[in-house]
Structures are given as structure tokens and as C-alpha cells.
SEVOZA-887044 format. One record per residue (C-alpha): x, y, z. Coordinates in steps of 0.25 Angstrom, whole numbers, plus 5000, padded with zeros to 4 digits. Layout:
XYZ
...
END
This chain:
497749695116
496749805111
497549925111
497549935096
496049945096
496050065104
495150005115
495750075126
494650045136
494249905137
493849855151
493849715156
492649625152
491549605163
491049465167
490149465155
491249485145
490749625141
491749725137
491549855143
492149995141
492649965127
492850095120
492850085105
492450215098
493050255085
494150355091
494750245099
494850135088
496250145083
495950055071
494850035061
493849925062
494549855050
495849845057
496349705062
496449715077
497449625085
496649575097
497549475104
496849375113
495449415108
495049305099
495349375086
494649275077
493249335082
493549475079
492949525066
493449655060
492549695048
493249795039
491949855033
491349875047
491649945060
490949845068
491949755075
491449625081
492449595092
491849465097
492449355106
493449445112
493849345122
492449325128
491549315116
490849455118
490649555107
490949705108
489849795112
489249855099
488949995104
490450045103
490649975090
489350045084
489950175088
491250145081
490550095069
489650225068
490850305068
491650235057
490450235048
490650385046
492050365041
492450445028
492650335017
493450425008
493550424993
492650314986
493050264973
492050264962
491650114960
491750124944
493250144946
493650024955
493549874955
493449784968
493349834982
494149954988
495349914997
495049764995
496249664995
496149544986
495749414993
495449485007
494549605007
494649615023
496049665022
496049795014
496549945015
495349985023
496149935035
497050045034
496750185040
497650305041
497750365055
497550505049
496850565038
497450545024
496350605016
496750725007
496250865006
494850864999
495350984990
496450904983
496050864969
495950714966
496550634954
495950504953
496550384945
496150244942
497250144942
496750004937
497849904941
497949814928
498749694924
498849554919
499549444928
499649354917
500449444908
501049514921
500749664916
500249764926
499749904923
498850014928
497550044920
498149944910
499350034907
500750004912
501650114917
502450124904
501250164896
500650274905
501050414909
501250474922
500050504931
500050654933
499650704947
499650844953
500150884967
499050914977
498050814971
497550674976
497750564967
496750454969
496950314963
495950204961
496750074960
495949954953
496649824953
496149754941
497149634942
497249514951
498549554958
498749654970
499449784966
500049864978
500050004972
501150094977
501350244975
502750314977
502850444984
501450454990
500550395000
499150364996
497850355003
497150215001
495750255001
494950165010
493750165020
494550255030
494350375021
495150495026
496050395034
496350305022
497850255023
499050305016
499850205008
500850204997
500550064992
499149994991
498749854986
497649844976
497049704977
496649634964
495349684958
495249794969
495449944970
496150044980
496050194979
497250274984
497450424983
498750514986
499050654988
499950704976
500950784984
502250744977
503050784964
503650694953
503250554949
502750444958
502650294955
501350214958
501450064955
501049924959
502149874969
502149744963
503449774956
503049674944
501749754942
502549884943
503549844932
502349794923
501749934924
500749944935
501250084939
501050234937
501850364939
501150484946
501850614941
501650744948
501650864938
502950934937
504350894932
504950764935
505950754946
507350774940
507850664949
507150564941
507750604928
508650474928
507450384931
506550404919
505050354920
505250254908
506150174917
505050134925
503950134915
504650034906
504449924916
503149884910
503749844897
504549724903
504149584897
503649474906
503749334901
503149194904
502849064898
502148934900
502248784895
500948704894
501048554892
499748474889
499348334884
499148384870
500048504869
501248584874
501248744875
502248844877
501848994880
502749114883
502449254883
503249394886
502349514889
502249654895
501049734896
500849764881
501649654874
501649504874
502449404866
501849264867
502349124862
501549004862
501848864857
501048734857
501348594853
500248494853
500048344853
499648344838
501048404835
500448544833
501448654835
501048794837
501848914841
501449064842
502149194845
501349314847
501449464851
500349534859
500149674861
499149714873
498249824870
497649814884
497649714895
496749614887
496849644872
498049624864
498449604849
499349484845
500249444833
501149334831
501549204824
501049064825
501848934821
501048804819
501248674812
500248604803
499848474811
499248414799
500648394793
501548284797
502848334804
502148474804
503148534814
503948554802
502848634796
502548754804
501648874800
501849014804
500749114805
500549254810
499449284819
498749414824
497549444833
497149484847
497049424861
496149464872
496049434887
494549404889
493749404902
494049284911
495549294905
495149224892
496249244882
495649264868
496549264855
495949304841
496949294829
497149284815
498449214808
499049244795
498249124789
497049204792
496549104803
495749164814
495949114828
495349134841
495749074855
495349084869
496149034882
496049044897
496748994909
495948974922
496548934936
495748834942
496648784953
497948844959
499048824948
498048754939
497448824926
496348784917
496748834903
495848834891
496148874876
495248884864
495748914850
495048924837
495648954823
494948964810
495548934797
494948974784
495948924775
496549064773
498049064770
498249214772
498949224758
498449324748
497949274734
499149274724
498349234711
497649364709
498049484703
END
């Protein structure tokens, strides 16, 4: 049926198949042109609903005829004057507003409030930019590169509007949830933007929300993927004033310490010329790594390192390396231990760079990268170059 389209005046088609008396002005349309309409028995595969246009091509409705354009032209003209609401400066955002990963046809522009949700124009506006950041390989998550455990509460005042631009700089979806408030998801419907308490931010896209600060106390804002929450993708909005006495038995440190937990994983590689074991334990700032190799030439090498992440890409490293001398027969009994120190950096295209110096004063540089070429199949490459100038790292003893 067509009741849900608000077409309360549809007369029977005449002999030529024309549809007369169809009234479709803007006041009678109960749904937006972007709304998916159920039209049972009317050849749904020929009905195009374009999200960015108010022109609806309703073809082949049982007889192959098109809807007369005059009525739709009037509707389009009325929609063109719709107030678009707040426009976010482009230098603050990435991607396209309201776009969902993989399918831009389904987005929050489909949602419209039946009543106005806009706030009074005399309310002060507090603007915040939240970059949703993280690393899937290390499985650490944060906002603006900082986990909840390393940041302060965000102070807000009653009576102001808090507007947040959410930029997703990762390759995962993040459903962001606010406790205690409903926020407006700013979309093309302007004053009629929908109210929600959770909004999904697609990979490399952005969403803008705003809420009326009309509560007291502390309120949690976090990614609703609980692993991301535990890793630190969260913030606390705090109204000015004393903390609620009922929360005395629930200190904030209980929640903020979640980001310090350690994640561990490892892998074993078997090849025609070598076997390798790799294991790591990490949180957002610290990483412990063990790597062991045994090659076809009976070369054995093991390395244990500690890394301190200074930001998402750069870290300092120190550790020990154990290796045998392959030129010596039965060299597995002759193991040499050296200390190492250096830096590691995640370069563009996800290339790992390692620059170091060991206690024998041998500088070394290496690069490695893994690229997925087929589902479940990776292409891995590694290059390593070490210089040996014959230094032994010992100070002269024959001089006064």
C-alpha cells in the first residue's frame, strides 16, 4: 500500500495509464526523499531513491509510466530552502560527513526528528575536536593519541552547548556513546537533526554531534566496543561543582587504569632456509618483544628488547642480542651477548624502520613490511644492513 507515503489522494489510472489527482506537496509527504519506501506489488527494482536529490523517479509502477514532473518540481523547490544547520570547517575534518564505510548510500542523513531539536541561539558553544586514534596491530585505542588514563576530565558548564567533531583516523568503526544525555547528530536536516545517545563513526570519516549541558556531576563518553574502551578510547565530561558523594566508593582511578593492561601475541614462521619465533607483550606506551631465529647455516640469534612509545609512530628501544659465530665449528657453544640501543619508527606505507647501535659499536639499519595480496596471504619483505668497523667497544688500557 502507499499509506506510508502520505498519498491520500490517488485515483485510478485511465486507459492511457496516466495517474491523475496525485497530490504530493511537501506538507503531505511524511517521509524524506531519502527514506526507503515499501511499495508492495509496484516493481521495486525500478524505483530509484537518490539521497542527495529530492527528485524521485518512480518508473514502471505496474505500467511503465513515469510520475508527472510538475508536482515533484514543486516539492524539490520547497526542499531546496531547508536550513542546513552547522557546517564544520573543512580543515578540522577528514572524509565525508555522515558517510558509512563501504556504502555511502546508507548514512545518518536518513534520520530526521519529527520536531525541532535545535538549541536556543543565545547559548554559548564549546567546540571540541576528538580524533579517534589507535593501532590494530598493537590493539591500543585512544582519543587524540592519548588514552583515558593519561588525561584530565573535560570541564563543561551548565547552560552551554558542547559540540564535538569526531574524526575517525583508524580503519575500524567506533560507535561513540554518551552517558546521561541525548545529542544531536548534525546532518542535512538542520533544525530537525535526530537525537541519539550512540553514533557510529566509520573508518576515515567524521560525524559532528552536540548536546545541551543540562546535568551535574561526571558523565562518561566512550567507544562502545568494550575492548576499545578498556584500552583507553574514552573521556569524562565533568560539570563544575563538587563530585557526587554517592561516588565516593567508586574512584575514577578504577576506570582509568584499564588502559594499562597488557596485550600479548606471537607467531612462528617456518621457511626453507630458517625458522623464526616472535612474541610480544604491549600496552599503549610499553612493549616487550622477543625474537629468535635459526638458519640453515646453523646461525642462531635471539633478541629481547623493551620499547617506549613516545607517540603513535616513534619509540626508543633497548635490549640484548645473543648470537653465535657461524665461522666457528660447533659454534652453538660459543654465544656472544651484546647490548643494543636505538630508535624505531613506523614510516608511511606501514614500513617499520629500525636504527640501532650495539656495544661493539656496530651501527645497523633495517626495514620491514608486510602487505596482504590475497585473503589470508601476506607478502613479507625485510632488509637489514650492519656495518662493522672492527671496534670492540673497549677503552685502551696501555695508556696513562
